[in-house]
Backbone as JSON, one array per atom type, in Angstrom:
{
  "sequence": "QVQLVESGGGLVQAGGSLTLSCAASGRTFNNYAVGWFRQAPGKEREFVAAISSSGGTTCYRDSVKGRFTISRDKAKKTVYLQMISLKPEDTAVYYCNVGPRTDTIATMKPIDFGSWGQGTQVTVSS",
  "N": [[53.11, 20.35, -90.87], [50.03, 19.57, -89.38], [47.12, 21.39, -88.99], [44.31, 21.7, -86.96], [40.83, 22.35, -86.57], [38.15, 22.33, -84.46], [34.6, 22.16, -84.47], [31.03, 22.74, -84.12], [29.89, 22.04, -81.73], [27.54, 22.36, -78.97], [24.54, 23.07, -77.05], [22.35, 20.59, -76.1], [19.37, 18.64, -75.52], [19.02, 15.66, -73.54], [19.02, 12.7, -75.42], [19.03, 13.97, -77.79], [20.64, 15.09, -80.88], [23.8, 15.73, -82.46], [26.32, 16.99, -84.6], [29.74, 16.99, -85.0], [32.56, 18.72, -86.37], [35.8, 18.37, -87.73], [38.05, 20.23, -89.07], [40.73, 20.48, -91.32], [43.92, 21.9, -92.13], [46.58, 21.82, -94.48], [48.14, 19.59, -96.64], [48.83, 16.99, -95.98], [47.02, 15.87, -94.28], [45.06, 13.98, -95.07], [46.51, 11.66, -95.13], [46.65, 10.62, -92.67], [45.32, 8.77, -89.87], [42.48, 9.72, -87.95], [41.37, 10.89, -84.84], [38.76, 11.32, -82.39], [38.45, 12.89, -79.27], [37.57, 13.44, -75.84], [37.03, 15.58, -73.02], [35.87, 15.89, -69.86], [35.0, 18.11, -67.15], [37.32, 17.87, -64.52], [38.08, 15.33, -65.23], [40.12, 12.92, -66.99], [41.35, 13.37, -70.3], [39.83, 11.49, -72.84], [39.72, 8.81, -75.22], [37.47, 8.69, -77.98], [36.55, 8.04, -80.66], [37.85, 6.79, -83.78], [39.15, 7.03, -87.12], [40.43, 5.54, -90.04], [43.03, 6.51, -92.41], [42.09, 6.03, -94.97], [39.43, 5.85, -94.49], [38.21, 3.47, -94.26], [38.35, 1.95, -91.96], [37.11, 1.98, -88.69], [36.91, 2.89, -85.23], [35.63, 2.7, -81.93], [35.03, 3.83, -78.58], [33.59, 1.78, -76.06], [31.33, 2.9, -74.76], [30.11, 4.6, -76.56], [29.44, 3.23, -78.79], [27.23, 2.41, -81.38], [25.87, 4.74, -81.07], [27.43, 6.92, -81.81], [28.97, 8.04, -84.83], [31.77, 8.06, -86.83], [33.2, 9.74, -89.57], [34.69, 10.67, -92.74], [35.46, 13.25, -95.08], [37.35, 13.41, -97.66], [37.8, 15.19, -99.75], [37.02, 17.6, -98.66], [38.72, 17.71, -96.59], [37.94, 17.08, -93.96], [36.81, 15.69, -90.92], [34.12, 14.05, -89.39], [31.95, 13.75, -86.56], [29.2, 12.19, -85.87], [26.66, 12.33, -83.6], [24.19, 10.72, -81.83], [21.27, 10.13, -79.78], [22.15, 11.34, -77.4], [23.63, 11.57, -74.17], [23.7, 12.83, -70.79], [26.22, 12.22, -69.71], [27.86, 12.43, -71.88], [28.65, 14.97, -72.01], [31.2, 17.24, -72.5], [34.35, 18.72, -73.5], [35.17, 18.42, -76.8], [37.75, 17.13, -78.8], [39.87, 16.84, -81.69], [42.42, 14.86, -83.25], [45.43, 13.67, -84.86], [46.95, 10.6, -86.01], [49.03, 7.69, -86.66], [47.52, 5.33, -87.18], [44.29, 3.77, -86.58], [44.14, 1.98, -84.36], [46.38, 2.67, -82.95], [45.83, 5.34, -82.23], [43.67, 4.91, -80.53], [44.85, 3.88, -78.27], [46.79, 5.6, -77.43], [48.13, 7.96, -75.1], [46.81, 11.15, -74.11], [48.89, 13.03, -73.82], [50.78, 12.1, -75.54], [50.23, 13.06, -78.04], [51.07, 15.67, -78.21], [50.24, 18.24, -79.19], [47.28, 20.18, -79.09], [44.1, 21.44, -80.22], [41.6, 24.0, -79.58], [39.21, 22.73, -79.13], [35.69, 21.78, -78.98], [32.75, 22.59, -77.28], [30.44, 20.35, -75.93], [27.35, 20.07, -74.55], [25.05, 18.28, -72.75], [21.9, 18.32, -71.6], [19.99, 17.2, -68.76]],
  "CA": [[52.32, 20.29, -89.66], [48.59, 19.59, -89.59], [46.37, 22.26, -88.09], [42.94, 21.23, -86.86], [39.86, 23.21, -85.92], [36.92, 21.63, -84.12], [33.41, 22.99, -84.43], [29.76, 22.03, -84.14], [29.37, 21.77, -80.4], [26.41, 23.15, -78.54], [23.72, 22.57, -75.96], [21.22, 19.78, -76.54], [18.71, 17.85, -74.5], [19.29, 14.23, -73.57], [18.31, 12.06, -76.51], [19.2, 14.76, -78.98], [21.72, 14.78, -81.81], [24.74, 16.79, -82.77], [27.41, 16.55, -85.45], [30.94, 17.78, -84.85], [33.44, 18.74, -87.52], [37.22, 18.59, -87.53], [38.55, 20.72, -90.34], [42.18, 20.5, -91.34], [44.73, 22.57, -93.14], [47.75, 21.01, -94.75], [47.8, 18.52, -97.58], [49.14, 15.67, -95.46], [45.96, 15.44, -93.38], [44.39, 12.78, -95.57], [47.39, 10.52, -94.97], [46.6, 10.22, -91.26], [44.11, 8.4, -89.16], [42.02, 10.83, -87.14], [40.6, 10.48, -83.68], [38.05, 12.27, -81.55], [38.68, 12.73, -77.85], [36.76, 14.37, -75.05], [37.46, 15.8, -71.65], [34.9, 16.49, -68.98], [35.65, 18.76, -66.01], [37.83, 16.99, -63.48], [38.39, 14.01, -65.75], [41.19, 12.81, -67.97], [40.93, 13.33, -71.69], [39.66, 10.11, -73.23], [39.46, 8.46, -76.61], [36.07, 8.5, -78.32], [36.42, 7.33, -81.92], [38.93, 7.03, -84.73], [38.92, 6.58, -88.48], [41.68, 5.37, -90.77], [43.3, 7.48, -93.46], [41.22, 5.71, -96.1], [38.04, 5.88, -94.07], [37.69, 2.12, -94.28], [38.38, 1.35, -90.64], [36.7, 2.86, -87.61], [37.03, 2.34, -83.9], [34.88, 3.48, -80.97], [35.01, 3.36, -77.22], [32.39, 1.0, -75.85], [30.2, 3.68, -74.29], [29.48, 5.36, -77.64], [29.12, 2.34, -79.9], [25.82, 2.41, -81.72], [25.33, 6.09, -80.95], [28.31, 7.86, -82.52], [29.51, 7.58, -86.1], [32.84, 8.89, -87.34], [33.33, 9.66, -91.02], [35.55, 11.72, -93.26], [35.3, 13.71, -96.44], [38.72, 13.74, -98.04], [37.8, 16.37, -100.6], [36.88, 18.75, -97.78], [39.7, 17.54, -95.51], [37.15, 17.22, -92.75], [36.33, 14.5, -90.25], [32.9, 14.34, -88.67], [31.48, 12.85, -85.51], [27.75, 12.27, -85.73], [26.28, 11.83, -82.29], [22.75, 10.64, -81.6], [20.89, 9.6, -78.46], [23.13, 11.9, -76.48], [23.4, 11.41, -72.75], [24.42, 13.83, -69.99], [27.6, 11.82, -69.54], [28.61, 12.8, -73.07], [29.05, 16.36, -71.85], [32.65, 17.39, -72.46], [34.96, 19.42, -74.62], [35.59, 17.42, -77.77], [38.93, 17.48, -79.57], [40.32, 15.87, -82.68], [43.86, 14.83, -83.46], [45.84, 12.72, -85.89], [47.93, 9.59, -85.66], [49.38, 6.79, -87.77], [46.47, 4.37, -87.45], [43.2, 3.84, -85.62], [44.43, 1.27, -83.12], [47.37, 3.46, -82.24], [45.12, 6.47, -81.66], [42.81, 4.44, -79.46], [45.63, 3.51, -77.1], [47.73, 6.66, -77.07], [47.79, 8.9, -74.04], [46.69, 12.5, -74.68], [50.19, 13.71, -73.84], [51.56, 11.58, -76.66], [49.95, 13.82, -79.26], [51.93, 16.85, -78.17], [49.57, 19.5, -79.46], [45.82, 20.11, -79.2], [43.38, 22.67, -80.51], [40.75, 24.51, -78.52], [38.09, 21.85, -78.92], [34.35, 22.34, -79.07], [31.99, 22.18, -76.11], [29.17, 19.65, -76.07], [26.65, 20.0, -73.28], [23.8, 17.55, -72.85], [21.12, 18.56, -70.4], [19.21, 16.06, -68.27]],
  "C": [[50.83, 20.42, -90.0], [47.96, 20.49, -88.54], [44.9, 21.85, -88.13], [42.06, 22.21, -86.11], [38.57, 22.43, -85.71], [35.76, 22.62, -84.06], [32.16, 22.12, -84.37], [29.17, 21.73, -82.78], [28.21, 22.69, -80.05], [25.7, 22.52, -77.37], [22.52, 21.83, -76.53], [20.62, 19.05, -75.36], [19.11, 16.39, -74.63], [18.42, 13.59, -74.64], [18.45, 12.79, -77.83], [20.41, 14.35, -79.8], [22.58, 16.0, -82.08], [25.83, 16.21, -83.67], [28.58, 17.52, -85.33], [31.79, 17.68, -86.11], [34.87, 19.02, -87.07], [37.8, 18.95, -88.88], [40.06, 20.9, -90.28], [42.75, 21.38, -92.42], [45.99, 21.74, -93.32], [47.4, 19.8, -95.6], [48.13, 17.12, -97.1], [48.04, 15.09, -94.58], [45.33, 14.12, -93.81], [45.25, 11.53, -95.49], [47.35, 9.95, -93.56], [45.26, 9.65, -90.86], [43.76, 9.56, -88.25], [41.16, 10.32, -85.99], [39.88, 11.64, -83.03], [38.27, 11.89, -80.1], [37.78, 13.7, -77.11], [37.29, 14.45, -73.64], [36.38, 16.54, -70.88], [35.62, 17.13, -67.8], [36.07, 17.77, -64.95], [38.19, 15.59, -63.94], [39.51, 14.06, -66.77], [40.62, 12.81, -69.38], [40.91, 11.89, -72.17], [39.35, 9.95, -74.71], [37.97, 8.23, -76.84], [35.91, 7.64, -79.57], [37.59, 7.66, -82.83], [38.55, 6.47, -86.09], [40.26, 6.54, -89.21], [41.84, 6.42, -91.86], [42.39, 7.27, -94.67], [39.75, 5.86, -95.77], [37.43, 4.49, -93.95], [37.65, 1.41, -92.94], [37.99, 2.37, -89.6], [36.8, 2.12, -86.28], [36.34, 3.27, -82.92], [35.09, 2.94, -79.56], [33.65, 2.72, -76.98], [31.16, 1.85, -75.53], [29.49, 4.47, -75.39], [29.11, 4.5, -78.83], [27.61, 2.28, -80.13], [25.17, 3.77, -81.65], [26.13, 7.12, -81.74], [28.82, 7.23, -83.8], [30.57, 8.56, -86.58], [32.95, 8.67, -88.85], [34.27, 10.75, -91.48], [35.24, 12.0, -94.71], [36.67, 14.2, -96.87], [38.81, 14.98, -98.92], [37.74, 17.65, -99.77], [37.91, 18.75, -96.66], [39.05, 17.76, -94.15], [36.73, 15.85, -92.23], [35.15, 14.88, -89.38], [32.67, 13.33, -87.55], [29.99, 13.09, -85.34], [27.36, 11.61, -84.43], [24.76, 11.86, -82.17], [22.51, 10.04, -80.23], [21.86, 10.07, -77.39], [22.67, 11.79, -75.03], [24.16, 12.5, -71.99], [25.9, 13.48, -69.81], [28.47, 12.05, -70.77], [29.1, 14.24, -73.0], [30.56, 16.46, -71.66], [33.09, 18.35, -73.55], [35.52, 18.34, -75.54], [36.73, 17.95, -78.63], [39.18, 16.44, -80.65], [41.84, 15.95, -82.79], [44.19, 13.72, -84.44], [46.89, 11.76, -85.38], [48.15, 8.66, -86.83], [48.29, 5.8, -88.15], [45.45, 4.37, -86.31], [43.52, 3.14, -84.3], [45.47, 2.0, -82.29], [46.71, 4.65, -81.53], [44.3, 6.05, -80.44], [43.56, 4.14, -78.17], [46.62, 4.57, -76.65], [47.21, 7.51, -75.92], [47.68, 10.29, -74.66], [48.01, 13.24, -74.78], [51.03, 13.27, -75.02], [51.35, 12.36, -77.94], [50.74, 15.11, -79.33], [51.24, 18.18, -78.35], [48.07, 19.28, -79.66], [45.24, 21.46, -79.54], [42.53, 23.08, -79.34], [39.56, 23.61, -78.21], [36.75, 22.55, -79.1], [33.49, 21.74, -77.96], [30.68, 21.52, -76.49], [28.55, 19.55, -74.69], [25.3, 19.34, -73.49], [23.05, 17.7, -71.54], [20.27, 17.34, -70.05], [17.75, 16.19, -68.63]]
}
């Protein structure tokens, strides 16, 4: 079983930057694609970005393309989400999770993952 811990959230002004980290335990982590998701109050948890097990393939939701970059460091068993030009609508709790491939992660419902961590809060002020 892969255990994930999200960190790096905080409060930033619109236009600011923030980098989130998803740190994993378990040696099978690097065999999975990893996705970032977010959930704002009163809204459904939604897909943000995903990266393949090799790191060679990435996928983003349209609203974050050009602003967010997902990457991974296999030696550190950590996946990052670099966010720039943040907007108030990016405010949410951000979560990471694993799946078989990037396209699968992008289309899966949050309930399909079965288990989630505590996430990390990102707040972007106007």
